[in-house]
N, C-alpha and C positions, 0 to 999 in steps of 0.2 A: 608497470607503475604500482599496481595493487598486488598484494601478496596474501593469499588466504590458504596456502597449501596445508591440507590436512585438517582444516577447520570445518566444523559442522554448521551448516546454514539451513534454517527452515524458513520457507516463504509461504505463509498462509495466503491463499489467493494467487498462487503461482502458476496457474494453468493458462493464463492469458494476460494480455495487456501489460501493464507495468510490472506485475509480478513475474510474468514470463521474461520480460526484458531484464529484470534484475537477476533472475536465475541464470540467464545467459552470461551476464557480466561476472557474476560470482563464480561460475564454472571456469571462465577464462582466467580468473585469478587463482584457480587451483582448489576451490572449496569443494567439500562433499555436500552436495545440495539435495534437499528434499523439498518437493513442492506439495502443498496440501490444498484440498478443496473438496467440494461435495459431489462434483460430477466426474464419474469414472471415465466417461467418454472424452471430456475436455482434458483430463489428466493424461490419458493415453495419447491424445493428439499433441500435447505439449512435450511429452517424452520423445515422440517421433521427431518433432521439430528441433529438439536439442540433441539429436543423435543418440538417444538412449542413455545419456550419461547421468541422469538424475534418478533419485528414488521418489516414490509417490506415497502419499498418505491420504486416506479418506478421513475428512474432518469436517464436521458440522459445527462451526464456531458459534451458532446460536443455541447450542445445547450445553448446559453446565456439565452434565454427565459425560458427554462425548469428549469435551475438551479436557476435563480432569482425567479421564481414563487414558486418553492418548498421551498426555505428558507424563503420567505415572509410569508408562511403559517405554517411552521413547528415549529416556536418558537425558544427559546434559547436552545443551546446545551452546555453541560459541556466539551465534548471532541468530536473532529471530526478527523477521520482517512480516508485517501485516498490511495487506492491501485488499480490503473487503468493503462491502456495503453498496447499496443502490436504493433508488427510490426516495420519495419524500418531497418531490417538487410539486409546487402548487400553492395557491393562497391558503393560509391556515384555516380560514373560515370555510374553505371548500374541502379540506382534508378530513377524512374520517379519522377518529382517534386510533383505530386499528392500524391505519396506514402510517400515521406518525410514530406510533410505538414500534412498529415493525422496522421503520427506517432507523430508529435509534438502536434497536436490538441488533440489526444486521451490521452496524458499524461500531458505534461507541461501546455497547455491551459486549460485542464480539471481541473487540480489542481488549477490553477489561478482563474478560474471561481468560484470554490467552496470556496476558501479562501476569495475572495472579497464579496461573498454573505452570507456566513454562519454567524449566530449570536452566538458567543461563549462567555460564561460567563467570567467575570473578573477572571483571575487566572486559567481558563480552558486551554485546550491544543488543538493544531492542529498538526497532525503528518502525514508527507508524506512518503510513501514507495517508495524509489527510486531504484537504482541498482548499482552494483559494477562497471559497465562499465564507470560510470561517473568519477571514480578515477583510474581505471585500464583498459585501452582500450584493445580491441582484434581485430584481423583481420576481416575486413568486418563488423564492428560494429560502424563506426564513427558516424552515425546518432543516434544510441542508446546512445553512449557516450555523444554526445552533448545534447540530451534530458535530460539525468539523471544529467549532470553537471548543466544544467539550473534549474532543480528542486532544486538542492542543493543550488544554489545561491539565488533562491527565498526563500527558507527556512530560510536562515540566515538573509536576509533582513526583512522578516516578524517577526522574533523574536524581532527585534528592533521596527518595526512599530506597532506591535500588543501589545506590553508590556502594562500591566502585563499578558495578555493572552500569553501563551507560544507556540512556534513553533519549531519543531524539525523534523529531518529526520532519516529514518532507511534504512540501506543498507543490504538486505538479501543476503546470499551466496547461495550455491546450496540447494534448498528447494524442497522437493517432493510434487509437485502440479500437477493438471490435465494436465498442459501444456506438461509434459513429456510423457503423454499417446499417443502423436502423433508419438512417435518413435516405431518401431517394438519391441516387448517384449524382444527378445534376445539382440538386440542392446542396449536397455534401461538398461537391467541387466548388460551388460558388461561395459557400461558407468558409471553407479552408482558404480560399484566395483572399477573402475579406480579412480574415484573422492574420494571415501572413503579411499582408500589406500594412496592417496596424502594428504588429509586434516589432520591437526594435531588432529582434533576432532575424526577422524577415523569413521565418519558416515555422511550420508546425513542429512540435516536438515528437520524438520517437520514444517508445518505452525504454530503450537502452539509455537515453539521455538521463532519465530518472535513475535507472539502474546503476549508472556510473557514480552518481552522487550518493546513492545508498551504500555502495561498496566502499566509497571513500570514507563514509562514516564508520563502517566496520573496521577499516584499517587504521583510522586516526584515533588513537587512544586518549587524545586530549580534547575530543569533541563529545560533549554531552549537554543535555538541557537546551538544545537549540531546535527551533522550528523554522526552516528556511525554504525559499522558493527555488524551484527549477522550472522556470516558466517563460523563458524567452523574453522577459521584460514586461510581462502582462500586468504585473503589480503596479507599474508606474505609468501606464497609459489608460 
């Protein structure tokens, strides 16, 4: 269905979770995939899980110099995907300013750095993985809502400024990634069952579910300036 034969795809944050799922689908479509991240150990594990078929890059997206240096040397890309960021949850009156600034730097400014430095071919694509809190806030998550909403605004602006290179965003719903392993097993099982009973799709998502949608964006040259959900229907319940 998807055809990316010979196209260069970079996935920043590709060593686990949604990034790793996207790498898998892009490989199946024939792309030459590079996954980038800060942890050499996680990158090595990702390569092993993908059968050694990907290249890796050490990239700290919170560093202006590191991002600029990497893209100055890495050449042109057909498609760039970013799936980065963590932290920032809590009532804002309880958050230290350092924590709030770090949350924005790890996601919004990391995406900004990559977007301004990456060399993407004419008609290629840039895809930002954002989050549902940007459109559907939740208690104790105002900082995360603000960060994701900022990413969405940047996405739409870049679709205009980068044309004909395309820019779009993806909002994943409940996805089974390693982040959930922080919960005790029993609590995690109970939470998953509660979500699955609530979602119209009646199941938790897999990283590859988002990866399929990202690769679809890569392949469809008439899609740009969109931010849409791959969420099992969570936006409507």
